[in-house]
N, C-alpha and C positions, 0 to 999 in steps of 0.2 A: 468458488464461483460457478463452476460447471454444474455441480449438483443442483444448485438453485435454478439455473437455466433449464435443466432437464425437468425439474419438478414444475416449473412454470409452463413449459411446453406441454407436459402431460396434463396440466390443469386446463389448458385451452382445449385439448382433445376431450377431456372429461365433460366440460361444459357443452361442447358441441354434441357429444353423444347423448348427454342428458336432455338437451333441448330437442334433439331428433326423436327421442322416445316420447317426450311430452307431446310433441306435435303429431305423433303417429296415430294417436287415438286408440291404442291397443286396449283391449278389454281388461287386461290386468291392472290398468291404471285406476279402474273403478274400485279396486280392492285395497288401495293404499289407506293407511290410517287417517283418521279425521284431521289430525294435526297438519298433514301435508296437502289436504284438498283445497284450502283457501287459495284464491288467485289461480285457479286451474292447475294446481300442483306445483306452481312456480315457487312456493315457499320451500320446496325441497332443494331449490337452487341455493338457498341460504346455507343449508347443511353442506352442500357441495363446496361452497366458498369457504366455510369454516374449516373443512378438511384440507382444502388447498392451502389456506393461510397457515394452519398448523404444520403441514408438511414443509412449507417454505421457510417457516421460522426454524424448524429443526434442521433443515438442510443448510440454512445460513449459519447455524451455530456449529456446523461440522459433523452432524450425525448422518453418516452414510446409511445406517440401518433404516432410517425413516424414508430415505430416498428409495431404497429397494422395496420397502413396504408400499409406498405410493405407486411405484412402478407395477407391482403385483396387483394392487387395487385397480389401476388403470387398465391393465390387460383384462381382468375379469369384468370390469365395467364396459369395456369395448365389446367384449364377447357377448355379454348379455344384451347390450344395445343392438348389436347386429342381429342376434336371434329374434328380438322383439320387432325390430323394424323390417326384417325380411319375411316375417310371418312364419317363422319356423316353430314358434311356440304360441 
């Protein structure tokens, strides 16, 4: 139960970081593939949701490895979001 809660909380963080990047207007967003440009890049939130759903399903089935992988993904996602929104890149 705890891994599922951890993955859910990380998912909330990832969605917030993703939304902050989308709203930042960073020039790098103009270079995203054509598949993610509809709806102002919000289609990429669907990919974020699918990743969260997959990690939650695996955590609920008892796979701690996927919880650690999602934690690593969240750390990298948060770092890249911070770099983009703070203007460091």
